[in-house]
N, C-alpha and C positions, 0 to 999 in steps of 0.2 A: 464290221467287228465291233462288238459292244462289251464294255467292261463296267462292272459295278464298283463304284468308289465308296470309300468310308464304310465298309461293311461292319467294322468294329463298333459303330455307334448307331444301331438300328432305330433308336428312339428319336434321332434327329432327322431333319430333312436330308435325303440322300441325293447326292449328285451322281449321275451316270455318265459314262464316257462312251462316245461312239466315234469310230474312225471311218470316215468316208474314203473309199478306195477306188471309186470309178468317177469319171467325168460326168457320166449320166446322173449318178447320185448327187454330185455337186451341183449340177444344173438345177436339180429339183429343190435346192435350198434357197433359191433366189428371194422369195418373200421373207422367210425367217431371217436370212442373212441381212437383208436390207433393214428389217426392223431392229436387229441387234446393233447394226452400225449407227442407225439413227439414235438409239438410246445412249450409245457411248458419247455422242456429240463430236466424234472425230471427223475432221474435214480433210480427208485424204483419198483421192480417187483411186490410189493403188490398193486400198482396202475394200473397194466396192466390188460386189459380186460380178457386175458386167465386165469390169477391168480384168479381174482374175479369170473369168470364163474365157475372155478373148485371149489372154496369155496361154491358157491351157489348150485352146484350139490350135494355136500355132506352135507351141512347144510342149507337147504332151510328155510328161515325165516317165521315167522307168516305173516309178511307183508313186501313186497319189496317196497321201495320208493326212487328210484334213481332220484335225482332232476337234470334236465338238463336246461341249459340256452342257448337259441338260439337268434341270431341277426335277423335283418329284412330280411336278405337273407336266413334264416333258416339254418345257419351254427352253429354248436355246438361250443360255446365259453367258457362254464364252465360246470362242472359236480360235484355233491356231491354223492358219492356212499353210500347210506344210506339204513337202514332196521329197522324194528321194531321187537323186540324179547323179550322174558322173560328171566330173569336170571335163571341159572340152579341150583343155591345154595341160601341158606338163607330162613328161614321160612317165613319171612314177604316179602322179596324182590321178591319171586316167584309169589306174587300176582300182581306185577307191570309189566309194559311193557316199555322197553327202546328204545329210538331212538338213534341209534348208527351207526358206519361205518360197511360196509361189511367187514368181517374178524374178528369181535369181536364175542365172545360167540361161540366157544372158541376164545380168542384173539391170533391169529397166525400171525398178521402183526407186523413188527418192528416199523413202523411209517406210518402215514396216513395224508391226507389233501384234501381239495377241489381243483380240477383242474381248473385253470383259464388261458385262453390264454393270452400271453403277449400283452400289448397294450390296453386291456380292462380296463374299470373303475372298479378296484377291489372292492372298497368299495360299489359301487352301485350294482354290481353283487352279492356280498355276502349278502347285505341287502335284495335283492329279494329272495335269497335262504333262509335266516333266516325267512322272512315273510311266505314263503311257509312251512317251518318246523312248524311254529306256527299254521298254518291252517290244518296240517295233523291230522286226528283223530286217536285215539287208543293208544297214548303213555302217560306215566306218568313221565318218567325220561329222561332227555337228558344226555347221557353218552358218551362224545366224548373223547377218550383216545389217547394220544401219538401223538400229532401234532408237527411238527417242526416249523410251521408258526404261531407264537404268534399273529401276526396282524390279521389273519383270526379269531382266537378265540375272540380277543378283539371286532371285528366288530359284531360277533354273539352275544357276551355277551351284547353289548350295544343296540342291535336291538331286541332281543327276549324278548319282554315285558312279555310274559307269564311265564318266568322263572327267570328273572333278580334278583328279590328280594330274591330268594331262591337258587342262584347259586354262584359258585366260580370257579376261574381258579387257578390251582396249577401246580407245576413242580415236578411230582412224581419221575422222573428219567431223565437220559441223555443217549446219544448214543456217544460212544468213537470212534474216527477214527484216522488212522495213514497214513500220506502221505508217499508214497514209493519213494525211490531213483531209479536210473536207472539200478542198477545192484545188484545182490545178494551179491557180495563182498563188495560193499559200505554199504549195509544194515548191514551185519555182523560186520563191523567195527564201524559204527556210528549210527545204527538204534535203539539202545536201551541203557539204562544206563549200565555203566561198571559193577556194582554189579549184574545186571540182566543177563548180558552176561556170568558172571561166574556161575550164577545159571543154565542157560540153558546148558552151557558146562558140568556142573556136571551131568545133566540128560543124556546127550549123552555118557559121559564117563562111567557112571554106566551101561548103556545098553551094551556098548562095552565090559566091563569087564565080565558081566554076560552072554553074548550071543556070545562069541568067536569072538570078534572084529566086530560083525555085526553092521550095521547102520539101522535105521528105514527107511521104504519106505512108500510113500504116493500113495494110489490107489484112483483114482477119477472115478466115474461112473455117468452116466446120465440116468440110467434105474434101475427099482427095481431088487433086488437080495435077495438071502438067507441071506446075511449079513445085509440087511436092516431090515429083521425080527429079527435078533439077536440084532440089535440096539434098536428096540422097546422093546424087552424083557429085555434088560439091563437097559433101562430107567425106566421101570416099577419096576424092582427089586431094583434099587437104591432108588427110592422114597419110596418104601415100607420099606426099611431098615431105612429110616429117619423118619418113622412114618407118612408119607404123602401118597398122591395118585398122580401118574403120570397122565398127561392130556390124555395119551393113555388109561387110565382106566376110567377117567371121561367122555371122549368123544370117545366111541368105534369106530366111523367111522373116527377118525383122522388118523389112519394108512392108510386107503384106500385113504384119501385125499392126503397124501404125496406121495403115490405110483402113484396116478393119475397125480400129479404135475410133477413127473419125466417122466411119459409116455407122457403127453401132451406137455411138453417143448422139449422132445426128438424127437417129431414128427414135430416140427417146423423147419424152415430153419434159425431161428435166431441164432446168435452166443452167445446170453446171455441165461440164464436159471437157472435151479436148479442143484446143484452139491451135490452128496453124496460122502464124502471122508472117507477113512479108513486109519489110521496109523497102520502099521504092523511092527513086528520084527520077522524075519525068518518065515514069513507066518502066525504069530499069531496076530490077531487084538488086538490093545491096546486101540484105541480110535475111535469114530465115530463122524461125524459132517455133518449136512445138512446146506448148505449155498446157497447164490444167487450170481451169476456172471453176471454183467451188460455189460461186454465187456471192461470196463475200471476200474471197482471197484468190490470188493468182500465184501459181508456182511455175517458174521457168524450168524446162526439162532438158531439151537438147537443141543446139543451135549450130549454124554454120554461116559463113560470110563469103560473099562473092569476091573473086580476085579483082584488084584494081581500085578498091575503095578503102584500103587500109588507112590512108591519111585522114579520113573523115571519122575514124573510130566508129564504124557502123554498128558494132555490138552495143556500145554505150548508147548511141542514139536510138537504137532499137528498143532498149530497155526504157529509155526516157519516154518514148512514144507509148510503150505499153503501160507504164506507170500512169501517164495522163489518161489513157483509156480506162484503166481500172478505177481511177478516181471518178471519172464520169459515170461509171457503172455503179457508183456508191460502194465500191470495194474498200476494205479497211486494211488489207495486208498484201504485201508482195513478198514471196519467198524466192530466193535465188537458186534453189536446187542445192543438192549436197556438194560439198567441196569447199575448200578454204582458199579459193582463188583470190589473188590480191585485189582485183578490180572491184569485188563485192564490197570491200571495206570503204570504198569511196561513197557508197550510199549509206552504209550502216555498220555499226560495230556490234549490233545485237545478233547473237548467235545462240542456237540450241545445239548442244553436243549430240552426236550420233554414236551409239555404242555397238560393238560387235563382240560376239562370243564364238571362240574357236575351240573345239574340244575333240578329243580323239578317243575312240573306244579301246584302243590298244597301243602299246608302245611302238609296234611295227607300223601302224597307220601314221603315227606322229613322225617317225623317221622318214617314211616315204613322202609325206607332205613337205617336210622341211628340206628334203633333198632338192626338190624342184624350186623351193623358195631360194635356196642358196645358189642354185644355177642361175636363176633370174637375176639375183643381185650381182653375180659375177659378170653377166652379160651387160647389165646396165653400166657397170664400172668400165667395162672394156669399150 
């Protein structure tokens, strides 16, 4: 589907809007998408064509609607990786359709945003994208979660007349990040609070006492393994013990998605990609983590810890070993993933807010959505 933008000013450069509606069409965008992402300077694997393509392979949406903005020379200058899908939970919400980013349902990205080439008229470009969203058929709820760029949401909020009266922008959580020094020695001396250094040292000392002076080792792999399956099993067992459900139960194909991410990035020549790390003591796994390495920064994504090691704080020691590894790789930043978990503040108080926009195309859609939210709130209280 192609729309012509800014028809009222024919003497100026004209942007055109194209909506990619099939996965085949999206796959053909690999080169142009990669060039646009490089030009933006954004270091986020969740915005890479390969990551998005892998998600679409495992979770094909009801409707794909990737909105592209091209200039008069037919160069790609902006892209909004969108889809329309139904929620998988909620008695009333399942009757609705959400316009959302690729990577939502299940929400497996850390943060997302619209890609815009530097030097373009950002407000004008996003306005065209917003008007295109409004014209797309088949959706009831605009559910844009976890954007770093508040300005993008403000422009969307002010332009989307179909949802403005029923919409709101919130800051549901943040993402914490730690700037790294040049050496492991410098980090160990000054990289965290003195009280936290003592806490970390206690974990290492307990391990040394209980395991014949052994120290933990970090194994990093970029391909699927039997340990990855153990990680899935442990994640499922943990959430079951807490009375909940792991996303690996809610979304059965999620295991294959992460396996394919490891395979797909392992087959590229890029230095960045997906890392599966295992913290071990004398060959016994203590902790698992999947994270993303950009070549200059690391982002923790999803973790799980083995039973029986709680007294050593395996998650904390795992991050300590990962931070050491990223410093050795000449990395400059560690991001702890979205969420305001208290443990992250032990390393850093530096946060970037993540913003979400929830809007409804009709009062009925808003009532249906809020009905399920009220039911969930009552169940949590009970």
